[in-house]
DOMARTOR-281983 format. One line per field, with one value per residue (C-alpha): z, x, y; residue number from 1; residue in one letter. Coordinates in Angstrom, 3 decimals, padded with zeros to 6 digits. Each point is the difference from the previous one (the first is absolute). Example, Ala and Ser with C-alpha at 12.3 -4.5 7.8 and 13.67 -1.06 7.14 Angstrom:
2
c3 = [007.800 | -000.660]
c1 = [012.300 | 001.370]
c2 = [-004.500 | 003.440]
n = [1 | 2]
res = [a | s]
//
This chain:
189
c3 = [025.194 | -001.079 | -003.080 | -001.685 | 000.569 | -001.075 | -003.312 | -000.592 | 000.719 | -001.824 | -001.556 | -003.407 | -002.273 | 000.494 | 001.371 | -002.524 | 001.023 | -003.256 | -001.879 | -003.428 | -000.747 | -003.640 | -001.214 | -003.525 | -000.133 | -002.909 | 000.737 | 003.155 | 001.153 | 000.010 | 003.031 | 000.043 | 001.441 | 003.055 | 000.679 | -000.106 | 002.220 | 002.480 | 000.067 | 000.577 | 002.843 | 001.623 | -000.258 | 001.626 | 002.771 | 000.790 | -000.043 | 002.376 | 002.343 | 000.098 | 001.050 | -002.906 | 000.077 | -002.205 | -001.111 | -001.514 | -003.614 | -002.300 | -002.745 | -003.228 | -002.947 | -002.989 | -003.725 | 000.171 | 002.631 | 000.537 | 003.653 | 001.434 | 002.022 | -001.166 | -002.436 | 000.337 | -003.372 | -000.270 | -003.360 | -001.328 | -002.543 | -003.355 | 001.208 | -002.275 | 001.723 | -002.435 | 002.035 | 003.053 | 000.720 | -000.740 | 002.080 | 003.303 | 001.610 | -000.730 | 002.451 | 001.258 | 001.503 | -001.890 | 001.694 | -002.004 | 000.449 | -002.917 | -001.147 | -002.498 | 000.673 | -003.447 | 000.752 | 002.694 | -002.503 | -002.256 | 002.839 | 001.336 | -003.483 | -000.199 | 003.331 | -001.285 | -003.266 | 001.956 | 002.692 | 002.788 | 002.789 | -000.305 | 003.611 | -000.345 | -000.708 | 001.204 | -002.732 | 000.548 | -002.089 | -000.946 | 000.782 | -002.290 | 002.842 | 002.579 | -000.526 | 000.877 | 003.367 | 000.991 | 002.143 | 002.286 | 003.040 | -000.854 | 002.028 | -000.491 | -001.682 | -003.572 | 000.124 | 002.560 | -002.381 | -002.110 | 003.050 | 001.534 | -003.290 | -000.050 | 003.610 | -000.986 | -002.757 | 002.428 | 002.432 | -002.740 | -001.120 | 003.548 | 000.672 | -003.448 | -000.509 | -002.861 | 000.038 | -002.531 | -001.961 | 002.221 | -001.799 | 001.335 | -001.284 | 001.532 | 000.867 | -002.285 | 002.475 | 000.206 | -003.782 | -000.477 | 002.562 | -001.468 | -003.523 | 001.219 | 001.620 | -003.156 | -002.097 | 002.443 | 000.068 | -003.781 | -000.460 | 002.105 | -002.116]
c1 = [003.400 | 001.518 | -001.107 | 003.263 | -000.665 | -003.627 | 000.976 | 002.815 | -002.293 | -003.071 | -002.448 | 000.802 | 002.891 | 003.649 | 000.690 | 002.088 | 003.176 | 000.868 | -002.929 | 000.432 | -002.087 | -000.856 | -002.039 | -001.341 | -001.994 | -001.114 | 001.580 | 001.184 | -003.519 | -001.210 | -001.550 | 002.116 | 003.095 | -001.799 | -001.570 | 003.410 | 001.532 | -002.864 | 000.528 | 003.742 | -000.563 | -002.662 | 002.196 | 002.919 | -002.252 | -001.518 | 003.397 | 001.393 | -003.027 | 000.269 | 003.650 | 001.222 | 003.485 | 002.389 | -002.895 | -001.876 | -001.083 | 002.464 | -001.776 | 001.959 | -000.921 | 000.918 | 000.026 | 001.317 | -001.325 | 002.682 | 000.494 | -003.308 | -002.446 | -003.127 | -001.043 | -002.373 | -001.032 | -001.811 | -001.699 | -001.594 | -002.806 | 001.318 | 003.498 | 001.486 | 000.645 | 002.842 | 002.073 | -000.075 | 003.251 | 000.038 | 002.958 | -001.751 | 000.381 | -002.847 | -002.910 | 001.015 | -003.159 | -001.298 | -002.219 | -001.502 | -001.236 | -002.310 | -001.803 | -002.156 | -002.008 | 000.691 | 003.733 | -000.509 | -000.784 | 002.887 | 002.515 | -001.257 | 000.476 | 003.501 | 000.840 | -001.156 | 001.972 | 003.163 | -000.429 | -000.673 | -002.560 | -002.873 | -000.608 | -002.657 | -000.600 | -001.459 | -002.154 | -000.831 | -002.900 | 000.086 | 003.704 | 000.687 | -001.026 | 002.326 | 003.052 | -002.088 | -000.977 | 003.462 | 000.745 | -002.919 | 000.513 | 000.521 | -003.001 | -001.973 | -003.385 | 001.316 | 002.608 | -001.361 | -001.525 | 003.164 | 002.295 | -001.991 | 000.308 | 003.761 | 000.200 | -001.780 | 002.576 | 002.849 | -001.336 | -000.075 | 003.516 | 001.425 | -001.476 | 000.672 | -003.679 | -002.426 | -001.801 | -002.677 | -001.251 | -000.952 | -002.099 | -000.276 | -002.813 | -000.231 | -003.395 | -001.587 | 000.796 | 003.666 | 000.275 | -001.610 | 002.297 | 003.040 | -000.964 | -000.375 | 003.443 | 001.483 | -001.385 | 001.256 | 003.498 | 000.146 | -001.017 | 003.019 | 002.480]
c2 = [-013.327 | 003.316 | 001.946 | -001.008 | -003.704 | 000.367 | 001.552 | -002.454 | -002.980 | 001.301 | -002.415 | 001.508 | -000.848 | 000.811 | 003.474 | 001.950 | 001.804 | 001.788 | 001.542 | 001.559 | 003.090 | 000.721 | 002.971 | 000.274 | 003.195 | 002.148 | 003.354 | 001.698 | 000.915 | -003.607 | -001.656 | -003.180 | 001.720 | 001.478 | -003.412 | -001.693 | 002.701 | -000.445 | -003.774 | 000.461 | 002.490 | -002.202 | -003.105 | 001.830 | 001.334 | -003.402 | -001.715 | 002.629 | -000.200 | -003.785 | 000.270 | -002.097 | 001.550 | -001.992 | -002.240 | 002.960 | -000.163 | 001.742 | 001.973 | 000.445 | 002.235 | -002.145 | -000.341 | -003.579 | -002.372 | -002.630 | -000.874 | 001.217 | -002.092 | 001.869 | 002.720 | 002.919 | 001.396 | 003.341 | 000.409 | 003.144 | -000.118 | -001.146 | -000.884 | -002.677 | -003.321 | -000.674 | 002.501 | -002.292 | -001.858 | -003.721 | -001.178 | -000.846 | -003.425 | -002.420 | 000.184 | 003.458 | 001.559 | 003.040 | 002.596 | 002.854 | 003.548 | 000.744 | 003.112 | -001.888 | -003.166 | -001.457 | -000.131 | -002.672 | -002.774 | 001.028 | 000.041 | -003.326 | -001.521 | 001.542 | -001.681 | -003.400 | 000.402 | 000.804 | -002.680 | 002.507 | -000.298 | 002.488 | 001.069 | 002.658 | 003.643 | 003.244 | 001.534 | 003.680 | 001.248 | 003.667 | 000.145 | 002.957 | 002.347 | -001.584 | 002.237 | 003.071 | -001.512 | -001.222 | 003.065 | -000.903 | -002.289 | -003.668 | -001.150 | 003.208 | 000.161 | 000.271 | -002.763 | -002.472 | -002.607 | -000.149 | -000.081 | -002.851 | -001.927 | 000.636 | -001.232 | -003.239 | -000.560 | 000.801 | -002.612 | -002.650 | 000.992 | -000.101 | -003.433 | -001.461 | -000.770 | 000.521 | 003.348 | -000.837 | 002.993 | 002.927 | 002.616 | 003.530 | 002.151 | 003.427 | 001.460 | 002.580 | 002.793 | -001.016 | -000.260 | 003.423 | 001.635 | -001.755 | 001.119 | 003.588 | -000.147 | -001.532 | 002.870 | 002.607 | -001.496 | -000.468 | 003.650 | 001.032 | -002.029]
n = [1 | 2 | 3 | 4 | 5 | 6 | 7 | 8 | 9 | 10 | 11 | 12 | 13 | 14 | 15 | 16 | 17 | 18 | 19 | 20 | 21 | 22 | 23 | 24 | 25 | 26 | 27 | 28 | 29 | 30 | 31 | 32 | 33 | 34 | 35 | 36 | 37 | 38 | 39 | 40 | 41 | 42 | 43 | 44 | 45 | 46 | 47 | 48 | 49 | 50 | 51 | 52 | 53 | 54 | 55 | 56 | 57 | 58 | 59 | 60 | 61 | 62 | 63 | 64 | 65 | 66 | 67 | 68 | 69 | 70 | 71 | 72 | 73 | 74 | 75 | 76 | 77 | 78 | 79 | 80 | 81 | 82 | 83 | 84 | 85 | 86 | 87 | 88 | 89 | 90 | 91 | 92 | 93 | 94 | 95 | 96 | 97 | 98 | 99 | 100 | 101 | 102 | 103 | 104 | 105 | 106 | 107 | 108 | 109 | 110 | 111 | 112 | 113 | 114 | 115 | 116 | 117 | 118 | 119 | 120 | 121 | 122 | 123 | 124 | 125 | 126 | 127 | 128 | 129 | 130 | 131 | 132 | 133 | 134 | 135 | 136 | 137 | 138 | 139 | 140 | 141 | 142 | 143 | 144 | 145 | 146 | 147 | 148 | 149 | 150 | 151 | 152 | 153 | 154 | 155 | 156 | 157 | 158 | 159 | 160 | 161 | 162 | 163 | 164 | 165 | 166 | 167 | 168 | 169 | 170 | 171 | 172 | 173 | 174 | 175 | 176 | 177 | 178 | 179 | 180 | 181 | 182 | 183 | 184 | 185 | 186 | 187 | 188 | 189]
res = [m | s | a | r | e | g | i | a | r | s | a | g | g | r | r | p | h | r | v | g | l | i | c | l | d | a | g | e | k | g | a | a | r | p | l | l | d | d | l | a | a | a | t | d | a | y | e | c | r | a | g | m | g | d | d | a | i | e | l | l | e | l | s | g | v | a | g | v | d | a | l | v | v | a | l | g | r | g | a | p | l | c | d | l | p | r | d | a | r | p | k | t | p | v | y | a | l | l | t | c | d | s | d | a | a | g | l | e | a | w | c | r | e | n | g | l | a | w | s | g | a | l | v | v | e | g | a | r | t | l | p | a | t | w | a | s | p | r | l | g | w | l | r | r | p | v | s | e | g | v | d | a | l | v | l | a | l | r | t | g | s | d | a | g | v | v | r | v | r | q | s | l | a | r | r | a | w | s | a | l | l | a | r | l | f | s | a | r | d]
//
């Protein structure tokens, strides 16, 4: 069986073809946008490597969500859920990239209220330092735990399965180094 057939026949749910990307982030220096960009780049790379061709997932930056097979929502700390679009088809799977653990329960409740299928989330603790580390290699020492969490969410998205809630907590050394980089970069701005 080829990689294409394996993905198309996965044990998960229905493989999406059109995925809506929504980012609600507090300010331009928030961590939700880099997480969403990383997910989009990883999804494109895996689809290309698998030789999906015309069957590749189409990622769409949206404000309205009509006509998509799945949603990926990136929420920054304190982003209001009322800004999320409410015009998705019932049972549309919703995957999330979260910078605050408390947002997971709120987004899951929002999915239930709107008849959508909560399909899991990546929760990154200490995400405020992420933008400062984004120039480092994707699977380098600073970004590896977050990138591996994003890859787990990409796998669930590509196979249409439930991701559960994946929590990424960086080690003390990584957090200290990231905080130092964040201070250095904010001093330059």
